[in-house]
N, C-alpha and C positions, 0 to 999 in steps of 0.2 A: 461490352459495355456500350451503352447508347447515351449520347449527350442529350440532355433535356434543354429545351429553349422555353424559359418561363419569363413572360413580360414582367418587368419591374424587379427581377431578381439580379442583384449584383453578384458577380462571380460566375462560376461554372458548376452545373449540376449534371450528374450522371446517374443512370439506373442500370441494375443488372439483376438477374435471377440466379440464386445460389441454393444449393441443398444444405439444410441445417441438420447435422447429425443429432444434435440435442433435441430439436423439435420434431425430427423425423418427417420433414416436409420441405417443400420449396418455399423460399421467402424472397420477396423483392426488396432489394436494398436501394436506397437513395443516398448518394454521396455528393456533398456540396462543398466546393472549394471556394471560400470567401476571398474577396480582393486582398485582404491582409495576409493570406496564405493559410489561415486556420481551416482545418478540415472537420466537417461534421458528417456523421453517417447515422441513418435511421432505417428501420424497416418500414415498409408502407403501412403495415398494421399499426405501428407506433404513431405514425403521422396522421392516418386517416381512419383507423379502426377497422380496416378490412384487409384480408390476406391477398397474396399474389394469385 
């Protein structure tokens, strides 16, 4: 897991590539831990419309 450094983003974000058995392909995940402790995760395709 690699930590992302995004200007203006409060909290900590990480990215990783994992294999999805359901999609039968690799997906890039972005995990964001907000300052209040809430955890949000998305695939890059969900966020930007393109695959890993």
